[in-house]
GUSETOR-328439 format. One record per residue (C-alpha): residue number from 1; residue in three letters; x, y, z. Coordinates in Angstrom, 2 decimals. Example, Ala and Ser with C-alpha at 12.3 -4.5 7.8 and 13.67 -1.06 7.14 Angstrom:
REM GUSETOR-328439
(r 1; ALA; (12.30; -4.50; 7.80))
(r 2; SER; (13.67; -1.06; 7.14))
***
This chain:
REM GUSETOR-328439
(r 1; MET; (-29.36; -6.75; -26.01))
(r 2; ASN; (-27.36; -5.41; -23.08))
(r 3; ARG; (-24.76; -2.66; -23.24))
(r 4; SER; (-21.79; -5.01; -22.97))
(r 5; ARG; (-22.89; -6.85; -26.13))
(r 6; ARG; (-23.23; -3.51; -27.96))
(r 7; GLY; (-19.73; -2.52; -26.88))
(r 8; ARG; (-20.97; 0.08; -24.43))
(r 9; TRP; (-20.19; -1.55; -21.09))
(r 10; SER; (-20.21; 1.13; -18.40))
(r 11; ALA; (-20.16; 1.55; -14.62))
(r 12; SER; (-23.94; 1.08; -14.57))
(r 13; ASP; (-23.34; -2.55; -15.61))
(r 14; ILE; (-21.40; -3.35; -12.42))
(r 15; PRO; (-23.33; -5.98; -10.44))
(r 16; ASP; (-24.30; -5.35; -6.84))
(r 17; GLN; (-21.19; -5.40; -4.64))
(r 18; HIS; (-22.73; -5.35; -1.15))
(r 19; GLY; (-20.92; -7.66; 1.24))
(r 20; ARG; (-17.74; -7.63; -0.87))
(r 21; THR; (-14.37; -6.11; 0.00))
(r 22; ALA; (-12.04; -4.58; -2.58))
(r 23; VAL; (-8.41; -3.67; -1.88))
(r 24; ILE; (-7.18; -1.16; -4.46))
(r 25; THR; (-3.58; 0.01; -4.62))
(r 26; GLY; (-2.94; 3.61; -5.60))
(r 27; ALA; (-6.59; 4.47; -4.98))
(r 28; ASN; (-6.14; 8.04; -3.77))
(r 29; THR; (-6.12; 9.55; -7.26))
(r 30; GLY; (-6.81; 8.98; -10.96))
(r 31; ILE; (-8.14; 5.67; -12.20))
(r 32; GLY; (-7.60; 4.04; -8.79))
(r 33; PHE; (-9.87; 6.59; -7.13))
(r 34; GLU; (-12.48; 6.27; -9.87))
(r 35; THR; (-12.38; 2.48; -9.52))
(r 36; ALA; (-12.92; 2.79; -5.77))
(r 37; LYS; (-15.78; 5.25; -6.23))
(r 38; ALA; (-17.58; 3.06; -8.75))
(r 39; LEU; (-17.30; -0.01; -6.52))
(r 40; ALA; (-18.43; 1.97; -3.45))
(r 41; LEU; (-21.48; 3.18; -5.38))
(r 42; ARG; (-22.43; -0.46; -5.90))
(r 43; GLY; (-22.03; -1.24; -2.21))
(r 44; ALA; (-18.50; -2.65; -1.85))
(r 45; THR; (-16.25; -1.95; 1.11))
(r 46; VAL; (-13.20; -0.33; -0.46))
(r 47; VAL; (-9.72; -0.24; 1.04))
(r 48; LEU; (-7.55; 2.53; -0.38))
(r 49; ALA; (-4.04; 1.10; -0.21))
(r 50; VAL; (-1.82; 4.14; -0.65))
(r 51; ARG; (1.74; 5.30; -0.05))
(r 52; ASP; (0.76; 8.58; 1.64))
(r 53; PRO; (-1.90; 8.08; 4.37))
(r 54; ASP; (-2.72; 11.80; 4.47))
(r 55; LYS; (-3.54; 11.80; 0.79))
(r 56; GLY; (-5.46; 8.58; 1.35))
(r 57; ARG; (-7.56; 10.16; 4.08))
(r 58; HIS; (-8.28; 13.16; 1.86))
(r 59; ALA; (-9.36; 10.80; -0.93))
(r 60; ALA; (-11.55; 8.85; 1.51))
(r 61; GLU; (-13.33; 12.04; 2.53))
(r 62; GLU; (-13.81; 12.98; -1.10))
(r 63; LEU; (-15.21; 9.54; -1.76))
(r 64; ARG; (-17.61; 9.78; 1.19))
(r 65; THR; (-18.81; 13.13; -0.12))
(r 66; ALA; (-19.52; 11.58; -3.51))
(r 67; VAL; (-20.97; 8.38; -1.99))
(r 68; PRO; (-22.38; 9.19; 1.47))
(r 69; ALA; (-23.09; 5.52; 2.24))
(r 70; ALA; (-19.58; 4.41; 1.26))
(r 71; HIS; (-17.68; 1.97; 3.44))
(r 72; VAL; (-14.09; 3.10; 2.93))
(r 73; ALA; (-10.82; 2.59; 4.79))
(r 74; VAL; (-7.24; 3.72; 4.23))
(r 75; GLN; (-4.28; 1.37; 4.37))
(r 76; ARG; (-0.70; 2.56; 4.19))
(r 77; LEU; (1.21; 0.67; 1.50))
(r 78; ASP; (4.51; 1.56; -0.14))
(r 79; LEU; (5.02; -0.94; -2.94))
(r 80; SER; (8.67; 0.07; -3.27))
(r 81; SER; (9.39; -1.47; 0.14))
(r 82; LEU; (8.86; -5.17; 0.83))
(r 83; ALA; (8.76; -4.39; 4.56))
(r 84; SER; (5.82; -2.06; 3.91))
(r 85; VAL; (4.12; -4.68; 1.72))
(r 86; HIS; (4.41; -7.26; 4.52))
(r 87; ALA; (3.14; -4.79; 7.13))
(r 88; ALA; (0.19; -3.75; 4.98))
(r 89; ALA; (-0.75; -7.36; 4.26))
(r 90; GLU; (-0.69; -8.17; 7.97))
(r 91; GLU; (-2.96; -5.22; 8.74))
(r 92; VAL; (-5.40; -6.21; 6.01))
(r 93; ARG; (-5.39; -9.79; 7.24))
(r 94; SER; (-6.10; -8.69; 10.82))
(r 95; THR; (-8.99; -6.47; 9.72))
(r 96; TYR; (-10.80; -8.33; 6.94))
(r 97; PRO; (-11.75; -12.02; 6.96))
(r 98; ARG; (-11.83; -12.05; 3.16))
(r 99; VAL; (-10.83; -9.97; 0.15))
(r 100; ASP; (-13.07; -10.43; -2.87))
(r 101; LEU; (-11.19; -8.10; -5.21))
(r 102; LEU; (-7.51; -7.23; -5.20))
(r 103; ILE; (-6.86; -4.53; -7.77))
(r 104; ASN; (-3.15; -4.01; -8.41))
(r 105; ASN; (-3.36; -0.52; -9.84))
(r 106; ALA; (-0.58; 1.64; -8.37))
(r 107; GLY; (2.56; 2.32; -10.34))
(r 108; VAL; (5.33; 4.67; -11.37))
(r 109; MET; (6.17; 5.64; -14.93))
(r 110; TYR; (9.25; 6.80; -16.84))
(r 111; THR; (11.24; 7.61; -13.72))
(r 112; PRO; (14.98; 8.36; -13.78))
(r 113; HIS; (17.18; 5.48; -12.66))
(r 114; ARG; (16.38; 4.90; -9.01))
(r 115; THR; (16.10; 1.87; -6.77))
(r 116; THR; (13.57; 0.68; -4.23))
(r 117; ALA; (14.28; 0.20; -0.54))
(r 118; ASP; (15.31; -3.35; -1.41))
(r 119; GLY; (17.63; -2.38; -4.25))
(r 120; PHE; (15.38; -3.17; -7.22))
(r 121; GLU; (15.03; -0.86; -10.22))
(r 122; LEU; (12.19; 1.43; -9.15))
(r 123; GLN; (9.66; 0.80; -11.92))
(r 124; PHE; (10.04; -2.98; -11.95))
(r 125; GLY; (10.25; -3.18; -8.17))
(r 126; THR; (7.13; -1.08; -7.63))
(r 127; ASN; (4.93; -2.03; -10.56))
(r 128; HIS; (5.61; -5.76; -10.54))
(r 129; LEU; (7.52; -7.09; -7.53))
(r 130; GLY; (5.54; -5.10; -4.94))
(r 131; HIS; (2.26; -6.32; -6.39))
(r 132; PHE; (3.55; -9.88; -6.78))
(r 133; ALA; (4.41; -9.97; -3.08))
(r 134; LEU; (1.18; -8.31; -1.99))
(r 135; THR; (-0.92; -10.76; -4.00))
(r 136; ALA; (0.93; -13.74; -2.55))
(r 137; LEU; (0.55; -12.47; 1.02))
(r 138; LEU; (-3.20; -11.88; 0.64))
(r 139; TRP; (-3.92; -14.86; -1.57))
(r 140; ASP; (-5.61; -17.09; 1.00))
(r 141; LEU; (-8.12; -14.32; 1.80))
(r 142; LEU; (-9.63; -14.58; -1.68))
(r 143; PRO; (-12.60; -16.97; -1.85))
(r 144; SER; (-12.28; -19.72; -4.43))
(r 145; THR; (-15.00; -18.49; -6.78))
(r 146; PRO; (-14.93; -16.79; -10.21))
(r 147; ALA; (-16.40; -13.65; -8.64))
(r 148; SER; (-13.19; -13.36; -6.60))
(r 149; ARG; (-10.48; -11.74; -8.71))
(r 150; VAL; (-6.99; -10.34; -8.86))
(r 151; VAL; (-6.95; -7.58; -11.45))
(r 152; THR; (-3.51; -6.29; -12.37))
(r 153; VAL; (-3.27; -3.05; -14.31))
(r 154; SER; (-0.86; -3.18; -17.21))
(r 155; SER; (-0.44; -0.68; -20.05))
(r 156; ALA; (-0.30; -0.48; -23.82))
(r 157; GLY; (3.32; 0.38; -23.03))
(r 158; HIS; (4.00; -3.29; -22.27))
(r 159; ARG; (4.99; -3.56; -25.94))
(r 160; MET; (7.86; -1.09; -25.52))
(r 161; GLY; (11.45; -1.89; -24.71))
(r 162; GLY; (12.07; -5.08; -26.63))
(r 163; PRO; (12.78; -8.43; -24.95))
(r 164; ILE; (12.90; -8.39; -21.16))
(r 165; ASP; (16.22; -9.51; -19.62))
(r 166; LEU; (15.49; -11.53; -16.48))
(r 167; ASP; (19.20; -11.61; -15.70))
(r 168; ASP; (19.50; -7.82; -15.62))
(r 169; LEU; (16.23; -6.55; -14.17))
(r 170; ASN; (18.08; -3.83; -12.25))
(r 171; TRP; (19.82; -2.49; -15.37))
(r 172; GLN; (23.31; -2.98; -14.00))
(r 173; LYS; (24.78; -4.41; -17.22))
(r 174; ARG; (23.17; -1.96; -19.68))
(r 175; PRO; (22.67; 1.79; -19.97))
(r 176; TYR; (19.38; 2.61; -18.27))
(r 177; ASN; (16.41; 3.24; -20.52))
(r 178; ARG; (13.44; 4.43; -18.47))
(r 179; THR; (10.96; 3.87; -21.30))
(r 180; ALA; (12.09; 0.27; -21.76))
(r 181; ALA; (12.17; -0.27; -17.98))
(r 182; TYR; (8.58; 0.92; -17.72))
(r 183; GLY; (7.54; -1.29; -20.64))
(r 184; HIS; (9.19; -4.30; -19.03))
(r 185; SER; (7.42; -3.66; -15.72))
(r 186; LYS; (4.07; -3.57; -17.51))
(r 187; LEU; (4.96; -6.68; -19.50))
(r 188; ALA; (5.74; -8.36; -16.17))
(r 189; ASN; (2.22; -7.49; -14.98))
(r 190; LEU; (0.81; -9.52; -17.86))
(r 191; LEU; (3.26; -12.40; -17.55))
(r 192; PHE; (2.34; -12.60; -13.87))
(r 193; THR; (-1.40; -12.55; -14.57))
(r 194; TYR; (-1.23; -15.30; -17.17))
(r 195; GLU; (1.03; -17.53; -15.08))
(r 196; LEU; (-1.13; -17.03; -11.98))
(r 197; GLN; (-4.24; -18.04; -13.90))
(r 198; ARG; (-2.47; -21.11; -15.31))
(r 199; ARG; (-1.81; -22.27; -11.75))
(r 200; LEU; (-5.40; -21.80; -10.56))
(r 201; PRO; (-8.00; -24.59; -10.47))
(r 202; ASP; (-11.01; -24.47; -12.76))
(r 203; GLY; (-13.98; -22.84; -11.08))
(r 204; GLY; (-11.85; -20.90; -8.63))
(r 205; SER; (-10.84; -17.26; -8.40))
(r 206; LEU; (-9.63; -15.48; -11.52))
(r 207; ALA; (-6.51; -13.56; -12.51))
(r 208; VAL; (-7.33; -10.87; -15.05))
(r 209; ALA; (-5.46; -7.90; -16.51))
(r 210; ALA; (-6.58; -4.51; -17.79))
(r 211; HIS; (-5.19; -1.26; -19.08))
(r 212; PRO; (-6.79; 2.20; -19.02))
(r 213; GLY; (-5.74; 3.40; -22.45))
(r 214; GLY; (-4.73; 7.04; -22.51))
(r 215; ALA; (-6.10; 8.17; -19.16))
(r 216; ASP; (-5.55; 11.84; -18.38))
(r 217; THR; (-4.28; 11.42; -14.83))
(r 218; THR; (-1.77; 12.95; -12.46))
(r 219; GLY; (0.47; 9.97; -13.16))
(r 220; SER; (0.54; 10.60; -16.90))
(r 221; LYS; (1.39; 14.26; -16.32))
(r 222; THR; (4.15; 13.33; -13.89))
(r 223; ALA; (5.53; 10.86; -16.41))
(r 224; MET; (5.67; 13.58; -19.05))
(r 225; SER; (7.60; 15.81; -16.65))
(r 226; HIS; (10.43; 13.26; -16.88))
(r 227; SER; (10.41; 13.42; -20.69))
(r 228; SER; (12.19; 15.63; -23.21))
(r 229; THR; (10.86; 19.02; -24.28))
(r 230; LEU; (10.01; 17.60; -27.71))
(r 231; THR; (8.05; 14.72; -26.18))
(r 232; ARG; (6.17; 17.08; -23.85))
(r 233; THR; (5.28; 19.36; -26.76))
(r 234; ALA; (4.02; 16.45; -28.86))
(r 235; PHE; (2.04; 15.16; -25.88))
(r 236; THR; (0.29; 18.53; -25.54))
(r 237; VAL; (-0.78; 18.38; -29.20))
(r 238; VAL; (-2.14; 14.82; -29.20))
(r 239; ARG; (-3.52; 14.85; -25.67))
(r 240; PRO; (-7.13; 15.74; -26.61))
(r 241; LEU; (-7.13; 13.07; -29.32))
(r 242; LEU; (-5.73; 10.14; -27.36))
(r 243; LEU; (-6.60; 10.72; -23.71))
(r 244; GLN; (-9.84; 10.12; -21.86))
(r 245; SER; (-11.05; 10.91; -18.37))
(r 246; PRO; (-9.92; 8.86; -15.36))
(r 247; ALA; (-13.52; 7.63; -15.00))
(r 248; MET; (-13.44; 6.21; -18.53))
(r 249; GLY; (-9.93; 4.87; -17.95))
(r 250; ALA; (-11.22; 2.95; -14.94))
(r 251; LEU; (-13.84; 1.07; -16.95))
(r 252; PRO; (-11.56; -1.72; -18.27))
(r 253; ILE; (-10.43; -2.37; -14.69))
(r 254; LEU; (-13.99; -2.38; -13.41))
(r 255; ARG; (-15.15; -4.72; -16.15))
(r 256; ALA; (-12.25; -7.11; -15.49))
(r 257; ALA; (-13.14; -7.02; -11.79))
(r 258; THR; (-16.91; -7.41; -11.93))
(r 259; ASP; (-18.34; -8.59; -15.25))
(r 260; PRO; (-19.67; -12.14; -14.74))
(r 261; GLN; (-18.76; -12.96; -18.36))
(r 262; VAL; (-15.05; -12.36; -17.81))
(r 263; SER; (-12.71; -15.36; -17.96))
(r 264; GLY; (-9.33; -15.83; -16.33))
(r 265; ALA; (-6.23; -14.58; -18.19))
(r 266; GLU; (-8.29; -12.12; -20.23))
(r 267; TYR; (-6.99; -8.60; -20.85))
(r 268; TYR; (-9.32; -5.60; -21.05))
(r 269; GLY; (-8.72; -2.20; -22.59))
(r 270; PRO; (-10.57; 0.58; -24.46))
(r 271; ARG; (-12.12; -0.40; -27.77))
(r 272; GLY; (-11.22; 2.80; -29.66))
(r 273; PHE; (-8.32; 3.72; -31.95))
(r 274; GLN; (-5.06; 2.14; -30.75))
(r 275; GLN; (-6.91; 1.13; -27.56))
(r 276; SER; (-6.51; 4.72; -26.35))
(r 277; LYS; (-10.14; 5.67; -25.69))
(r 278; GLY; (-13.59; 4.17; -25.46))
(r 279; HIS; (-15.63; 1.59; -23.63))
(r 280; PRO; (-13.87; -1.59; -22.51))
(r 281; LYS; (-13.54; -4.87; -24.36))
(r 282; ALA; (-11.25; -7.89; -24.28))
(r 283; VAL; (-8.06; -7.02; -26.17))
(r 284; ARG; (-4.94; -8.87; -27.25))
(r 285; SER; (-1.58; -8.38; -25.57))
(r 286; SER; (1.83; -8.82; -27.19))
(r 287; PRO; (3.19; -12.21; -28.31))
(r 288; GLN; (5.98; -11.87; -25.72))
(r 289; SER; (3.40; -11.68; -22.93))
(r 290; HIS; (2.07; -15.11; -23.99))
(r 291; ASP; (5.47; -16.81; -23.82))
(r 292; ALA; (4.72; -19.58; -21.31))
(r 293; ASP; (8.40; -20.28; -20.60))
(r 294; LEU; (9.01; -16.58; -19.90))
(r 295; GLN; (5.98; -16.52; -17.60))
(r 296; ARG; (7.32; -19.42; -15.56))
(r 297; ARG; (10.84; -18.02; -15.40))
(r 298; LEU; (9.61; -14.58; -14.28))
(r 299; TRP; (7.48; -16.23; -11.58))
(r 300; ALA; (10.49; -18.14; -10.22))
(r 301; ARG; (12.66; -15.03; -10.39))
(r 302; SER; (10.00; -12.98; -8.59))
(r 303; GLU; (9.76; -15.53; -5.78))
(r 304; GLU; (13.54; -15.48; -5.49))
(r 305; LEU; (13.77; -11.68; -5.36))
(r 306; THR; (10.86; -11.07; -3.00))
(r 307; GLY; (11.29; -14.14; -0.79))
(r 308; VAL; (7.53; -14.68; -1.08))
(r 309; THR; (5.82; -17.78; -2.45))
(r 310; PHE; (2.23; -18.46; -3.47))
(r 311; GLN; (0.16; -21.24; -1.96))
(r 312; VAL; (-1.58; -22.12; -5.21))
***
């Protein structure tokens, strides 16, 4: 019996990736970097799509040190700017004839009320709309095969914040709640994944979601810096119990991206207590994320806001 059937799926179970290209957003640090490293170890060409090219180049050198044979490139991408998303997509299209894996990993968390270059609430604009537009603009580079996948990274936090208000995504009619705004952006990641898969033909590429559980990353520490003193103190106490390494946090993403047994519209996370730690398995997302009408309405709203449409 293989590891995946025993619940111990790990990076050693990743199939050979030679000849495949993976574009990974936010790949200069944390789970994005660990995802890139694991795929490079199996032979994939990895494109680190990052906001800061200098940090991207540093990460690329670190990756080449860890994997001397790695094929790695850096692509500037600021998901909070649709102009940057368009420019990055054009550069990827001019460089690579195909993209086998698009891993929508980058994100911001619990930020104060800010807006993107295009006037969207920062967390929703970056975590969902930027990735929605990027996926649409690269879509025709993905081969129509189940091994070709869009993996969008959500969070257990998608359950926070209550019902999402598609008529007030920029929080102009309500007092801003950064926890709810983050939860809604992560809910949008799942609504997008499920609606994308619904639109895809049988036997074609897959849309899959994943979450890292409690990954001890720079992003989680930055998020806590925006929180109250009480929250930061509590986080320090529970941190060893609920958080795992970025390499472990990357495993649900890697399984969603590479396991031949994965099906479209599945959602992968850690198998441990409260999905916070452990090896990856298929998990269940919230009832709201499975609201088909909400999925369709968010899709239409996202096309309207970004000005980008999918050819699916």
